Residue frames as a rotation matrix with the C-alpha (Angstrom) as fourth column:
GLN 1
-0.803 0.319 -0.503 -13.85
-0.209 0.640 0.739 6.40
0.558 0.699 -0.447 8.11
PRO 2
-0.057 0.853 0.518 -17.45
-0.983 -0.140 0.121 5.75
0.176 -0.503 0.846 9.11
VAL 3
-0.632 0.000 0.775 -18.61
-0.365 0.882 -0.297 2.52
-0.684 -0.471 -0.558 10.72
THR 4
-0.170 0.592 -0.788 -20.19
-0.956 0.096 0.278 0.13
0.240 0.800 0.549 8.22
THR 5
-0.378 0.104 0.920 -21.89
-0.294 0.929 -0.225 -3.24
-0.878 -0.356 -0.320 8.32
THR 6
-0.350 0.270 -0.897 -22.74
-0.923 0.068 0.380 -5.51
0.163 0.961 0.225 5.39
SER 7
-0.348 0.243 0.905 -24.72
-0.256 0.904 -0.341 -8.68
-0.902 -0.350 -0.253 4.91
ARG 8
-0.529 0.165 -0.833 -25.76
-0.829 0.108 0.548 -10.89
0.181 0.980 0.079 2.03
LEU 9
-0.099 0.555 0.826 -28.54
-0.353 0.756 -0.551 -13.48
-0.930 -0.346 0.121 1.72
ASN 10
-0.655 -0.137 -0.743 -28.66
-0.753 0.205 0.625 -15.97
0.067 0.969 -0.237 -1.14
TYR 11
0.137 0.688 0.712 -31.32
-0.410 0.694 -0.592 -18.44
-0.902 -0.211 0.377 -2.21
GLN 12
-0.617 -0.280 -0.736 -30.97
-0.785 0.283 0.550 -21.11
0.054 0.917 -0.395 -4.86
ASN 13
0.457 0.864 0.211 -33.69
-0.871 0.483 -0.092 -23.62
-0.181 -0.142 0.973 -5.71
ASN 14
0.336 -0.306 0.891 -33.08
-0.232 0.890 0.393 -27.38
-0.913 -0.338 0.228 -5.85
THR 15
0.668 -0.022 0.744 -32.79
0.644 0.518 -0.563 -27.55
-0.373 0.855 0.360 -9.64
ASN 16
-0.271 -0.863 -0.426 -30.35
0.544 -0.503 0.672 -24.63
-0.794 -0.050 0.606 -9.80
THR 17
-0.227 0.260 0.939 -32.57
0.931 -0.225 0.288 -22.75
0.286 0.939 -0.191 -12.28
PHE 18
0.555 0.493 0.670 -33.58
0.250 -0.867 0.431 -19.79
0.794 -0.072 -0.604 -10.07
ASN 19
-0.292 -0.699 -0.653 -31.36
0.927 -0.040 -0.372 -17.70
0.234 -0.714 0.660 -7.78
VAL 20
0.737 0.419 0.530 -32.01
0.237 -0.895 0.378 -14.64
0.633 -0.152 -0.759 -5.63
SER 21
-0.246 -0.858 -0.451 -29.31
0.911 -0.047 -0.409 -12.59
0.330 -0.512 0.793 -3.94
PHE 22
0.804 0.503 0.318 -29.95
0.327 -0.820 0.470 -9.70
0.497 -0.274 -0.824 -1.50
TYR 23
-0.292 -0.942 -0.168 -27.16
0.817 -0.154 -0.556 -7.35
0.497 -0.300 0.814 -0.34
TYR 24
0.833 0.545 0.101 -27.47
0.382 -0.697 0.607 -4.79
0.401 -0.467 -0.788 2.48
LYS 25
-0.329 -0.938 -0.110 -24.93
0.808 -0.219 -0.547 -2.22
0.489 -0.269 0.830 3.63
TRP 26
0.836 0.518 -0.181 -25.38
0.524 -0.657 0.542 0.29
0.162 -0.548 -0.820 6.46
ILE 27
-0.245 -0.893 0.377 -23.05
0.638 -0.442 -0.631 3.31
0.730 0.086 0.678 6.71
GLY 28
0.181 0.265 -0.947 -22.86
0.956 -0.274 0.105 5.21
-0.232 -0.924 -0.303 10.00
SER 29
0.960 0.212 0.183 -22.95
0.247 -0.948 -0.199 8.99
0.131 0.236 -0.963 10.19
TYR 30
0.040 -0.988 -0.152 -19.67
0.952 -0.008 0.305 10.88
-0.303 -0.157 0.940 9.76
THR 31
0.809 0.056 -0.585 -18.26
-0.042 -0.987 -0.152 14.36
-0.586 0.148 -0.797 9.20
PRO 32
0.631 -0.596 0.496 -16.07
0.762 0.358 -0.539 14.42
0.144 0.719 0.680 6.09
GLN 33
0.689 -0.477 -0.546 -12.83
-0.072 -0.794 0.604 16.36
-0.722 -0.376 -0.581 6.20
GLN 34
0.770 -0.520 0.370 -10.18
0.494 0.119 -0.861 17.44
0.404 0.846 0.349 3.71
TYR 35
0.302 -0.784 -0.542 -6.61
0.608 -0.280 0.743 18.43
-0.735 -0.554 0.392 4.38
ASP 36
0.594 -0.045 0.803 -5.74
0.704 -0.454 -0.546 21.64
0.389 0.890 -0.238 2.54
ASP 37
0.168 -0.642 0.748 -2.67
0.039 -0.754 -0.655 23.86
0.985 0.139 -0.101 2.94
GLY 38
-0.751 -0.661 -0.015 -1.80
0.000 0.023 -1.000 22.69
0.661 -0.750 -0.018 6.46
GLN 39
-0.727 0.546 0.416 -5.28
-0.598 -0.206 -0.775 22.63
-0.338 -0.812 0.476 7.94
TYR 40
-0.804 0.543 0.243 -8.36
0.571 0.818 0.063 20.41
-0.165 0.189 -0.968 8.03
ILE 41
-0.730 0.676 -0.100 -11.55
-0.675 -0.690 0.263 21.63
0.109 0.260 0.960 6.40
TYR 42
-0.796 0.500 0.343 -14.70
0.198 0.749 -0.633 19.98
-0.573 -0.436 -0.695 7.73
GLY 43
-0.805 0.593 0.004 -17.76
-0.107 -0.152 0.983 19.37
0.584 0.791 0.186 5.56
GLU 44
-0.090 0.861 0.501 -21.37
-0.964 -0.201 0.172 19.06
0.249 -0.467 0.848 6.58
LYS 45
-0.567 -0.076 0.820 -22.29
-0.521 0.804 -0.285 15.99
-0.638 -0.589 -0.496 8.63
VAL 46
-0.411 0.430 -0.804 -23.51
-0.647 0.483 0.590 13.02
0.642 0.762 0.080 6.57
TYR 47
0.005 0.515 0.857 -26.16
-0.938 0.299 -0.174 11.08
-0.346 -0.803 0.485 8.51
SER 48
-0.684 -0.308 0.661 -26.27
-0.214 0.951 0.222 7.30
-0.697 0.011 -0.717 8.48
TYR 49
0.182 0.728 -0.660 -27.90
-0.958 -0.021 -0.287 5.57
-0.223 0.685 0.694 5.54
ALA 50
-0.079 -0.115 0.990 -28.40
-0.083 0.991 0.108 2.15
-0.993 -0.073 -0.088 4.06
LEU 51
-0.232 -0.033 -0.972 -27.88
-0.969 -0.076 0.234 0.72
-0.082 0.997 -0.014 0.59
SER 52
-0.130 0.186 0.974 -29.43
-0.177 0.962 -0.207 -2.51
-0.976 -0.199 -0.092 -0.66
ASN 53
-0.439 -0.085 -0.894 -29.32
-0.898 0.037 0.438 -4.43
-0.004 0.996 -0.092 -3.90
ILE 54
0.141 0.466 0.874 -31.24
-0.302 0.861 -0.410 -7.44
-0.943 -0.207 0.262 -5.15
LYS 55
-0.526 -0.352 -0.774 -30.52
-0.845 0.119 0.521 -9.79
-0.091 0.928 -0.360 -8.05
PHE 56
0.420 0.658 0.624 -32.80
-0.378 0.753 -0.539 -12.37
-0.825 -0.009 0.565 -9.61
SER 57
-0.467 -0.554 -0.689 -31.39
-0.867 0.135 0.480 -14.84
-0.173 0.821 -0.544 -12.10
TYR 58
0.473 0.689 0.549 -33.02
-0.409 0.724 -0.556 -17.62
-0.780 0.039 0.624 -14.05
ASN 59
-0.726 -0.678 0.116 -31.41
-0.266 0.433 0.861 -20.29
-0.634 0.594 -0.495 -16.24
LEU 60
0.140 0.802 -0.580 -33.53
-0.893 -0.151 -0.424 -20.31
-0.428 0.577 0.695 -19.38
PHE 61
0.856 -0.025 -0.516 -31.68
-0.291 0.802 -0.522 -23.18
0.427 0.597 0.679 -21.07
ASN 62
0.725 -0.635 -0.267 -28.50
0.688 0.655 0.311 -25.16
-0.023 -0.409 0.912 -20.40
ASN 63
-0.311 -0.949 0.061 -26.31
0.948 -0.305 0.091 -22.34
-0.067 0.086 0.994 -21.63
CYS 64
-0.376 0.263 0.889 -28.55
0.286 -0.879 0.381 -19.25
0.882 0.397 0.255 -21.40
LYS 65
-0.353 0.175 -0.919 -29.16
0.933 -0.014 -0.361 -17.14
-0.076 -0.985 -0.158 -18.29
LEU 66
0.053 0.465 0.884 -31.43
0.338 -0.841 0.422 -14.13
0.940 0.277 -0.202 -17.65
ALA 67
-0.392 -0.248 -0.886 -30.77
0.919 -0.072 -0.387 -11.77
0.032 -0.966 0.256 -14.74
LEU 68
0.425 0.517 0.743 -32.50
0.332 -0.853 0.403 -8.70
0.842 0.075 -0.534 -13.30
ASN 69
-0.468 -0.623 -0.627 -30.54
0.856 -0.143 -0.497 -6.44
0.220 -0.769 0.600 -10.93
ILE 70
0.660 0.531 0.532 -31.94
0.307 -0.837 0.454 -3.62
0.686 -0.136 -0.715 -8.84
ASP 71
-0.358 -0.855 -0.374 -29.16
0.826 -0.104 -0.554 -1.57
0.435 -0.507 0.744 -7.22
ASN 72
-0.998 -0.063 0.000 -29.76
0.052 -0.830 -0.555 1.01
0.035 -0.554 0.832 -4.51
ILE 73
-0.424 0.904 -0.062 -33.37
0.797 0.405 0.447 -0.05
0.430 0.140 -0.892 -3.87
GLY 74
0.109 0.455 -0.884 -33.94
0.881 -0.456 -0.126 2.82
-0.460 -0.765 -0.451 -1.43
ASP 75
0.485 0.060 0.872 -32.90
0.725 -0.585 -0.363 5.37
0.488 0.809 -0.328 -4.11
TYR 76
0.712 -0.319 -0.625 -30.38
0.376 -0.579 0.724 7.10
-0.593 -0.750 -0.292 -1.78
ALA 77
0.309 -0.663 0.682 -28.06
0.791 -0.219 -0.572 9.66
0.529 0.716 0.456 -3.39
ASN 78
0.580 -0.268 -0.769 -25.68
0.408 -0.722 0.559 12.32
-0.705 -0.638 -0.309 -2.08
ARG 79
0.927 -0.106 0.359 -24.48
0.309 -0.322 -0.895 14.74
0.210 0.941 -0.266 -4.75
ILE 80
0.623 -0.740 0.255 -21.37
-0.767 -0.641 0.013 15.75
0.154 -0.203 -0.967 -2.79
TYR 81
-0.232 -0.779 0.582 -19.95
-0.894 0.407 0.187 12.51
-0.383 -0.477 -0.791 -1.33
GLY 82
-0.510 0.082 -0.857 -21.82
-0.578 0.705 0.411 9.78
0.637 0.705 -0.312 -3.20
PRO 83
-0.464 -0.101 0.880 -23.39
0.714 0.547 0.438 7.52
-0.525 0.831 -0.182 -4.12
PHE 84
-0.814 0.018 -0.581 -24.09
-0.244 -0.918 0.314 9.94
-0.527 0.397 0.751 -6.95
VAL 85
-0.628 0.605 -0.490 -26.67
-0.495 0.175 0.851 7.81
0.600 0.777 0.190 -8.78
GLY 86
-0.164 0.668 0.726 -29.92
-0.927 0.147 -0.345 6.58
-0.338 -0.730 0.595 -7.22
ARG 87
0.210 0.353 0.912 -31.78
-0.185 0.930 -0.318 3.42
-0.960 -0.102 0.261 -8.05
GLN 88
-0.365 -0.362 -0.858 -30.63
-0.916 -0.023 0.400 1.52
-0.165 0.932 -0.323 -11.13
TYR 89
0.588 0.561 0.582 -32.20
-0.332 0.824 -0.459 -1.37
-0.737 0.076 0.671 -13.03
THR 90
-0.401 -0.724 -0.561 -30.18
-0.883 0.141 0.448 -3.77
-0.245 0.675 -0.696 -15.16
ILE 91
0.770 0.544 0.332 -31.33
-0.390 0.814 -0.430 -6.67
-0.505 0.201 0.840 -17.33
GLN 92
-0.254 -0.940 -0.229 -28.68
-0.884 0.130 0.448 -9.13
-0.392 0.316 -0.864 -18.43
LEU 93
0.911 0.410 0.056 -28.85
-0.340 0.820 -0.460 -11.98
-0.234 0.400 0.886 -20.89
SER 94
-0.068 -0.996 -0.051 -25.76
-0.942 0.047 0.333 -14.20
-0.329 0.071 -0.942 -20.99
THR 95
0.946 0.289 -0.148 -24.79
-0.324 0.870 -0.372 -17.35
0.021 0.400 0.916 -22.78
SER 96
0.031 -0.955 0.295 -21.83
-0.592 0.220 0.775 -19.70
-0.805 -0.199 -0.559 -22.86
ILE 97
0.630 0.060 -0.774 -20.48
-0.745 0.330 -0.580 -21.30
0.221 0.942 0.253 -26.02
LYS 98
0.317 -0.498 0.807 -19.09
-0.455 0.667 0.590 -24.79
-0.832 -0.554 -0.016 -25.63
């Protein structure tokens, strides 16, 4: 297993209408290996990399919330070991019924 570190920063304004969340993960370099038929097979070295995500959310009304997520801001992808998908954008509109 490679060495990893993670951190998260959150901000919320005084009226609780706007929130920002930032997530950061660093993965150290490693050499992947598989066990096959009594022996280890080593893959190519994967060098250290970082992944970061950010989420903005805004309360439009008392029961309606709008959020924008950007995952994998640095657009890192590794087709063999993952993450397999680069940067992703998501817009979310949610409501609660009372």
